[in-house]
Every structure is written in structure tokens, then in C-alpha cells.
N, C-alpha and C positions, 0 to 999 in steps of 0.2 A: 382223295384220290379219285379224278372220274374212274367210270367204269370202263375198260377196252376189252372187249369181246368182239371177236370176228365171228363172222359167216364161213362155215365152211360149204363148201361145193365139190363134189367130184366129177367130170366129164365122162364122156360114155367110154373114151380112150384110156380112163385111169387115171388120167391127171388131176391132182389134187388142188383144189387154190381156197386161200383163205384170204378174206378182205377184214377189214380194220380202220373204219373211218377216224379220223380223230380230228375232230372241229377247228380245234384250235392252230394244228398244223397249217405251217406253210408250204411243205414239201411232199414229196411222196417216195418212200423206198421201197423197190421191188428186191426182193429176194428169191433166187432160186433153187432149189435145193435138191440134192439129188444122192442116191443112198448108194455112194460109193466114196472110199477112203481105204486107209491101209488094212482095215479089218475086214476091208472086201476082195483084198489080195490074198489068195488061197494056196499060195507056192511063193519060197523064199526068190523064186525067179524073175516072178513078178512083181518083186517089191519094188514100191514107188511109182507104179503105174497109174494110180491114179492121182497123184500130185503130178507127174509128167503131161496127161490127160489135161488137168487145168490148164498149164502154161500151153499145149497147144490151142486150144478153142480159141485164145486169143490171135491167133498168127491167121485169121483170113476166111473166110467163106465166098462162095460163087458169088455173092452179091454184095462183099466186101474183102475182095482179094487180097489185098493188101494188110498188113498187121497193124498198119497205122491207122488204115480206115474206122475201123473201131474206135479206138482214144480220140481221134479227131472228132468223130461224131460226137460224142459224149462231150468230149469240149466244149463243143460249138453249142449245147444244150447249158453248159455255165455246171454241169452236173459232173458226178464221180463214178468211177464204176471200179469194180476189183473182184478178187475169188480168192477163196481161202479151201484148203483140203485139210481134214483132221481123220481121227483114226474110223470116226462112226459115220462121216458125212462131206460132201462137196458143196460150198456155196459159191454162186455169181449173184452178186446185188448192184443196184445200182440206185444214187438218189438223186433226184431231179426236182425241178417245179411243175406243178400240176400240168402247165400245159404240154410237157414234154413226156409224160407218162407213158403214151402211145408210143411214143419213139423209140424210148428208153427200153421198152419192154420187147419191141422188133428185133433191137440190136440183141438183147439177152439171148433171145430164143433163136434167132439165126446163128447165134456162135454155138450154142449147145446140142440143134439141129442140124444144124449144114456147115460145119465144121470141114475142112479138105483135108487134113492131113496128111499135107506134103511132106514126103520123103525131103526134102533140102531144108523145110522149116523142121522137121523132127529133129534132124542131124545138129542144125541150129541150136536148137533149144537143147539139144542132152549138153553141149559144152555149158550154156548156160546154168542147169540147174548141176553140174558138176562143180562149177564154181561156187552153186548157193551150198553143196555139201562141204568145201573147201570151208567158205565162211564159218559154219559151224564148228571144223577144226579149230579155226582162229578165235572163235568165242568161248571160254573153257565153263563159261557160265550155261551155255545152251548146250556144252560138251556133257557137263556134267548132268544136267536132266535128261539127256539119252540114254547116258550109263545107267542112270538109276531106274528108266522103265526097264531096261535089260534084266535090273538084278530082280525088280518083282513078278516080271511075266516072263523071262527066259527068253526064248525063240520064239514065242508066238507074234501073230502081227501085231498086235499092240503092245509090243517090248519092245521093237526096232522105231527107228528114225521113220517117220512118216513120208518122209522123201527118196528113203531106199538106202541102199548104200553105194559108194563107188564102184562096185564092182555088178551088183544088179541095175544101175541104171546103164552102167555103159554095155550092159547085156540085150537090154529092152529091145526085142525085134522090134520094127514098125510095125509089122503084121501084128504082133502082140498088142500094141499099144491102140491099134485099129479097131481091133477084135473087142477089146474092152470098152471103147466108144460104144460100137454097135449093140454090145449086149447092156452096160448102164445107162446108158444116157436115151434114154426111153419114157415113154409119157406115164407109165405107171409106175415107175421109179421116181417121179418128182414130184416134187411141192413147191407152187409158188404162193409167195407169200406176201401180201401188198399193205402195206399201211399209210394214213397220212391224208391227205387232203383229196378223197377218192368218193367216190359213189359206186355204190353197191352193184347197180345193172350198169352201169357205162364200163366198170372193169370186167364185169362177166362178159361183156359183148367183145373186149378188145383182146380177152383173152382166148374166148372163142374162135376170133377173127385170127388169132397170130398162132396159137396152138390146139384150134379143132383136129386137126387131120396130123398130128404127131401120134406116129404110130408107137402103141403097147410092144411091149416083149416079154421076154423072159430071165429079167438081171438074176445074178447071183446074190445068194443071202450071204452078212456078216458069218466070220469064223468065232464060235463062242469060246469062251475062256475056258483053259484047264485050268480047275483049282490045282495048285500044289505044284505046276510046272512052274518054278521060278530057278533064277541064276545064284551065284552065292553070295552069300553073307555080304562082301567085301569087294568092291573094285576100285582101284587104284591106277589113273592114267598118268603117268608120271609128264609131267612137262614144265619147260623152265619158264616158270610164270612168277613174277612180283606177287602175286595173292595165290592163294588157296582157295577152290571154290568145292564147296562141303556140302552133299545133299543127303538128309537122313532120310528113309523111305518107311512106311507101312501100307499093307493095302488097307483101302477105305471101305466107301460102302457105293454101291452101284446105283443108279438113279431111281428105280424103283423102290428103293428100301427108304420106310416111312423116316427110320433116324438120320436121314441125312440132314434134315432143319438142324437136329442139335447137333450134329458134326460140324457144321457150317458156322454154327453159335461157337462151337467150341474152338475153331480154326481162328476167328477173330479175338477172341480173349489169350490165344496161347501165341499168335503170331501178325496180325496182320493190322498195322498201323502202329506210330508212336507211344500208346500207351500200351501195348499188348506187352504180355510176360517175356518174353524172349527179348524183344528190343527193350524194354526197361531193365531187365538184367544183364546182358552179353553187350548191349551197346552204351547205355547209360552209366552203370552200374560199374561193369567191370572194363569195359572199352575194347573188346576183343575183337571187334567188326566194325563196317561202317554198313555192311546191308545184312540185314535176317530177315527174316519172314517164314511165315508158312504158308502153305500152297496145296490145294484139292482138285481130283478131279472126279468126277460122277460117270463111268460108263454104263453101256448098258446091263452087265453082268459083274462088274465087277468096280474096283475106285481104287483111288491112290488118296494118302493122307502124308506129307512131306514139309521138311525143315530144309531151306536152303539157307548157307549163309558165305559172306563172300570175307576173308581174313588173312592176313600176314601169317604164313606159314609157320611161325612158330608160335603161333597161338594156333592152331589149328586142330591140336590135340584138346586144348583147353575149351575149344568151341563144341567140339563134339561132347566132351563129357558134360559140358554145362547146358546144351541142348537135351542132351538126356535128361538131365536133372529137373528141366523144366518140362520135359514130359511126364517123368515120371508125377509131379506135381499136381498136374490135372487130372492126376488118377483120384485125388482127393476133391471134394464137391469145391467147384468155382464158387465165388461169393456172388450175391444177388446185385450189388452194383455192377461187378463183371458182364454177370448177363445182361443185366439193362442195357449196358453201354452196347452189349453186342447186338441187341434187339435194334437199339437205336440206329446203329451204322446199315444192319440190314434195312430197316425201311427208309434211310437215306437214300442208299444205292438202288432202290429199286425203283422208287419214285423218281430220282434223278434220270434212271437209264427212261423211264416211260415217257419223258417229256421229247425222247429223239425217236421218229419216225424208224428208222432203220434197227434201232434197238426193238422195238415192238414188232417188227416186221420178222426178225431175228428169232425173236422169242417164241412165237408162235410155229413158225416154219420148220424150227427146229424139234419142236417139240412133234411135230405131226410127222414129219421123214423119219424119225427115229422112232415111232410107233408109241410115243409116249402119251400117256393122257392131258387131255388139254388143263393146264393150271392156268389161270389168271394171276396177272400181279398180285390183287385182293388177296385171294386164296391162298399164296406164298407168303404174304403178311401174316394172315390168318393162323397157319402153320407154323410160323416163325416164333409169332407171339404165344403160342400154346407150349413151347417148349419150355419144362419145368429145370429146377436144379438136379434131379433126381435123374431126368432124362440126361442132360451133359453128362454126369457121372456114369451111369450105366453103357451111355455111347464110348466115351474113354476107355470102360474096361473093354468093350469088344473088340477097341482097332487097337490100343497100344500096351503092346504084348512083347516082353525082353526077345522070345524065340520069332517074332516075327521081323525086327528090326533090319534094315539094309543099310550100308552106307556105299557112298559113290565118292570118289575125291577128285579132284582134277588140281596136280599142283607139283611142286619140285620136290618130289620123295620120292626114294627106293623100294623103301618097305612100310607096306600096311600096317604092322603089328603094333606100332604105337598107338596110332588110330584106333586099330579095332578093339585094342584093351579099352577103350573109354566109351566104345558103344554097350551102354547094357542099364537096363531100366532096373534098378532092385530097392529095398527099403533103405539102405545107405543113402541112394540117389535121393528118393524122396524128402530126406531132412533138410 
């Protein structure tokens, strides 16, 4: 795999720039990251403001006053533009051919620096976001994930829906939204990561021209995790669905933890792919479900390790029981063949992502805005390759504990007792 090492620069205003030339690329990806997200919302009254603002930045600037002006201009380049908000960052990104890089950068920075934040656009978008929240209510697979977050982290910002709640979004004042915009969308809170068919000096000049006068500020910091602040063990959301949606969760590892690479491999062995243990046992052998998989997230100071399954309601208790048995089984050493396959999956994922300019710009931009060490794809693969069977067993023992289990369920149930009884990891389950 070719070395993909960015050059990092910091402008006088505190804006950070990362440039990663990819000689074989035919596109340029521009990602602008901001220290904004649900963990930067310090009160429940402000829940959802970061996500709300992401919508508003597409609704016009002085130079592009109509909401359609932005998308029309990007479409005219034959490119794409989008944005996303999560717990710890917000990103706006575009992907275009090289001759349009300057224009695309101008569009993105105009949106982020000069949004009009007009009252009537805020009110119009409030209705859109309320519909987005309603769509989660109509999607049990998403709803159960939000419920599991609340079990693991309680009422903390990272334990709630990134978009907020119906109550918080309805109550967000226009002045609060504009204040968040002025406070967080400042030069020293931003990272511009550009990858693809680019020249370092040309990009440096472009960024200086488009953002050299972007003013710095005093943005707020993210809300740290409070250890031990969790919700109840089980949360059942009764809903007349054809399928029960079951999520079993445990606290995982944060983004700084050196054991995260072993946990990533453990997740692949347990529940990622059609040869994983969960898929083989619950779907292929027992026929309990159509979709079952494990997933994880690494936040700055906490993390999650979870198993999701969509099952016939009559099979929900059995799915919980068998999922817990598979969790118990990985407390014993995985096999050398399983670990080798997991490492091969990791290698392929990393190598395939590195063909895409957007993925490269995202890798380095996210690391920078989160304050994480700059780790190249090559270094990631070296750390993954160094994981031993003993490392995997050790991390399993760290994470998979009976007293740390949580269960969220959405489905046609009135009483969670029958499901909660199956939520256990003990010696009998491991057999």
C-alpha cells in the first residue's frame, strides 16, 4: 500500500490544514471538520443544536442567498456535497474533479463562515428536523440503538439522540442557534483536510485566500464522560412491530486505548460478516434471525461494544440467550484461524478505503479535530497485525462482564422480564 502521509499546517488564525496528495487519484475531496456535536451541548435545553445548525448552513449566505444556490453550484461541477453531525464532530465535505477544487472550497467555507441563519429558514428547518426525529420513531432498528445509548451513558450528551428530542428541538430559540454558530464555527475550531489530485503549495494558497481572514474565537469544550452514570439494565419500548429489535450493549474502549485494535478484531470474530460466530450460530444453525451483527464505537473517553439482532418476536428471548452465550464463548481464547481471518478483513477494509479520496481526507481530518495522534493506515495495519491471541482474550475479559450488560428492545412486548432473564453471562452459558 502506498504511503499516504499528510502535510499539516496551521494558519495564523489557528485554522489547521492537512493536505494528502494521492498521485493516482482523479478527484479531490475537501472535508471541513468542526469541534461541534452533541458532546459540545452543555445543557439538555440545547440538545440537538449542533445537528440543527448543520442543516441551517445549507440555507443561504449573502453571496448565495437561496438554499438551492449551494446545491446547484456543486451540481454544476459534477460533484457531491454533504454534511454529518455526530457526538464529537461536525463535518462538511465535497468531492469534485481537480479543476473545481477552488470553487468547491469557496462554497464550503462560504456556508460555514457566512450563513445567514434567517428566522424563516430556521423555522422551516425545524419542521424538517422534527420529521427526521419522527422517522427514527418509525425505524425500530434506529430507535433501539438510541435506547441502548441511554442505557450505557444515561442522560449525558453522548447518551441521547444526536438530533435531540422533539421537546428540545421545538424549544431551541433562534438566538441560541445563532449563538452556537458564532461560538463554535470559528477558525481555531476547524480543520480542513484535503486529499486527492492536489499540489501542496496550490492548496495552501487557496486556503489562505478563502480562509486566511476567518476569525478565531473561544469555542466551548466537549462534555467529559461521567464514569458510572448509566441508565437501567433493561429498556423495553413496546411497539406493534412484525419484528423484535434487540440490542445488547457493554461499555467498550475509548479512542486512546491501545487495546482498541484487539477489540476491533474481537468484534469481527464475534459478529461482523457471514462467517462470524453470531451469524453462524444464530442465523445459520438456529434460524433465529435474518440480521445479526456486532458493532462498536470509540469515543474520546469512553466506548461501546454491542450486538444487534432483528428477530421474530417469538424468538426474541432465545436470541438474547444465544447472543449472551456467544459473548461468553469469546471469553475463552479465539482460534488462531479466526484471528488471522479478522486481520485479513481489517487489511482489506483499510486498503479499500484508502483508494477513496473522501475516506483519506476523513481519516486525517477526524483525527486532527478530535485531538488524536496522527496514525497512518500503514501504522493502523501494523498495530492490528501485532495483536496476539492473548491480547484478544485480555480485552474480552476487560469488556464482557455480566454486571455491565444492558438490553434495549423494541417490539410487541408488555413485560421485559422474560427477556431480562436471558441476559446473563456465566459458566453455564459458556458451555
